[in-house]
N, C-alpha and C positions, 0 to 999 in steps of 0.2 A: 504493500500500500504506500509506503514511504517513497518507493521508487516511482510510482505512478504520480504522486503529488509533485515530486521534483520534476518529472517529465512535463506535466501539465504547466507547472509554473514557468518552465523554460520556454514552452510554446507561447505562453501569454507575453513574456518579455520579448520574444522574437517578433511578435506582431507589432509591438511598439517600435522596435528597431526598424522594421519594414516601413512603418509609417514615416519615420525620420528619413529613411532613404528615398521614399516617394516625394517627400517635401523637397529634398535636395534636387531631385529630378525635375520637379516643377520649377524650381528656381533656375535650373540650367536652361529649361525651355523658354522661360520668360527672358532670361538674359540673352539668349540667342535671338529671340524674336524682336526685342526692343533695344538691345544694347544696354541693359541695366547697369548702372554704375556701382561703385563700391558701397555706397550707403544702402542701396537695396540689397546687395549680396550679403553684407554683414548683418543687417537686420533680419533678413530671412533665415540665415544660418543660426543666428542666436535664437530665433523663435523655434526652429526645428529642434535644436539641442535642448532648450528649456522645456519644450513640450514633452520630449522623450524622457527627460530626467524626472520631471514632476509626475508624469503619468506612470512611469515605471515604479517610482516610490509609492504612489497611491495604490497601484495594483498589488505590490508586495505587502503593504500594510493591510489591504482588504482581504487578502487570502483567496481571491477569486481563482478558480481552476481553469476557467475559459474566458476568453476576451468577450465573446458574444457578438452576434450579428449587429445589434444596435450600436454597440461601441465602435464597430468597424465603420458604420455610417458616420458616426460623430467624428471619428479619426479622419475620415475623408473630408468632412467639413472643416476640420482643423487645418488640413493641408491647404484647402482653398483660402482660409483665413490667413495662413502664412504667406500665400502669394499676394493677397491684398495688402498685407502689412509691408511686404517688400516693395510693392509698387508705391505705396504711400510714402515710405521712407525715401524712395528714389525721386518722388515728386518735389522734394525740397531743393534738389539740385538740377533737375531736368523736368521734362514734361512727358511722362508715360501716357500711352493712349487711354483716354477716358473710357472708351468702349471696352477695353480689356479689363480695366478695374471694375467697371459696372457689371460686366459679364460674370466675372468670378464672384462678385458680391451677390448678384442675383441668384446664382446657382446655390451658394452657401445658404442664403435665406430660404430658398425653396426646399432645400433638404432639411430645414430646421424641424419640420414636423414629421419627417420620415423616420428618423431614429426612434422617436417615441412610439410610432405605430408598429415598427418592427419589434420593439421591446415588448409591447403588449401582446402582439400576436404570437411571439415565440416564448412568452413567459419568462423573459430574461431581464425584467426591470430590477435595477439595483440602485442603491444610494450613490455608489460611485459613478454609475452611468448617468444618473440625473445631474450630479454635480459637474461631471465632465461636460455635459451638454450645456449647462448654464454658464460655465466658465468660458466656453467657446463663444457663446452668444454675447456675453458681456465684453469680451476682448474685441470682438468684431465691431460692436457699437463704439467702443473706445477709439479704435483705429479710424472708423468712419467719421467720428466727431473731430478727430485731428485733421483729417483731410478736408472736411467741409469748413472747419474753422479758418483755414488759410484763405478762403474766399469771403466768408461772412463775418469773421471776427472771433476772438478767443472765447466769447460767451458760449459758443457751441460746445466747447470742451466740457461744460457742465453736464451735458447729456451723457457723455461717456464716463465721466468721473463720479457721477452720483451714486452708482451702485457700490463702487469702491469706498466712497466716503461713508456710506451707510455701514459697510462692514467694519471700517476703522472706528466709527462711532460706537458700534456695538461692543467693541473691546473696552471702551471706557464706561459705557452704560449697558450692562448685561441685560437689562430688561428689553432691549431691542432684539435679543436673540429668541424671545418667546415665539411660539408658533402662531401663525395668523390663520384666520378662517379662510376658506376657499373663496376666490373672487374671479369671476369671468372678466370683470373690468380690468383687473391687474394684469391678467394674461394678455388682454387685447392691447393695452397700452404698451406692454413690453414688446409685443410683436410689431407695433406701429413704429417703434424707434428706428429699426433697421430700414423699414420701407421709406420713412420720411427722409432719413439721411441719404439713402440711395437716390431718391428723387432729387434732393438738393445737390448731391455730388455729381449727378449725371449732367447737370447744368443745361437741362432742356427748357427750363423756365427762365424768364428774366430775373434779374437780381432780386427784385421785390418779391417775386413768386418763391424763389428759393429761400429767401429770408423768412417769409411767412410760414413755409412748410417746416423749416427747422425750429422756428419759434413755437409753432403748434406742438411739435414733438416735445420740446422742453416744458411747455405749459402742462401738457398731459402728464409728463413724468413727475413734475413737481406736485401736481394734484394727487397722483397715485401714491408717491412716497409720503406726502404730507398726511393723507388719509390713513395710511398704515401706521405711521409713527404716532399719530393721535390715538388710534385704536390701541396700540401697544402701551402707550403711556396710561391711558384710562384703565386698561387691563391690569397693569402693574400696581396701580393704586388700589384697585378692587381686590387683587390678590393679597396685597399687604394687609388690607383691612380684614379680610376673611381669615387670614392666618392669625391675626391678633385675637379673633374670637373663637378660633379652632373650628370654623364651619366652612372652610374653603372647599369648593367643588369646581371641577372643570366645566366651563361653559359649553352648552350644547352646540354641536357643529364644529367645534374646534379641532384642528388637525395637528397631528404630531409634526415635529420638524422634518422627519423622513417623508411623511405623506405630502407635506407642502413642497419639498424638493421635487418629488416625483410629479406632482401636479404642475408646478411651474415649468418643468422640463418636458411636459407633455407625455410623461411615462406613467 
């Protein structure tokens, strides 16, 4: 049995290594097609190595014996996001084709719901898979916000940075880590961020149109985060009050942290 576990673990790690290799191949294709400069190459390679290292460590800690079909789809999306990241980094010193950047981003966004469906149909939903999916989504939004900010101003960076700011704030205020109730509105707003940034980045609209689309995305995100933070704050006060009387009970409809991660990731 120990030999089987070791063999399976090696196979799982090999899949992440293959993912890093595919990422390098994508960078080579992009570099050949557009003559990508050092900034794009270095950024893309750093992304590939970092993704491989973080994912390998997470897989080792989770003890998963198989990588799973859904995680393979997410790894493919991560490869596309790596390509987008390289192109955005290269755009600081040159002008990569907008159509190529938009194409890679569009495919990554379209595949966003595929990994969740695959996980449900194959019965392979895991906390690691959900977290992997969410981190890929969050990083893509961050990269897109950097790209769009070059045309519309640094305020667009708030869109990509908000999720990371929330995670950082939760380290200082642990009550922000409490589970949230399910929300279709939250999922819809999250999905709209990538679409709005893609529209603004494609530059198909006049400046005012792109500005309005990005501003709408930020406004919706502020509303969504604000609503959740307010709910968590009220819930923390209620919990402290009920703990003081010894009558604390979990509110109806409340999800565990794991269930919320799976819901947000579409799994």
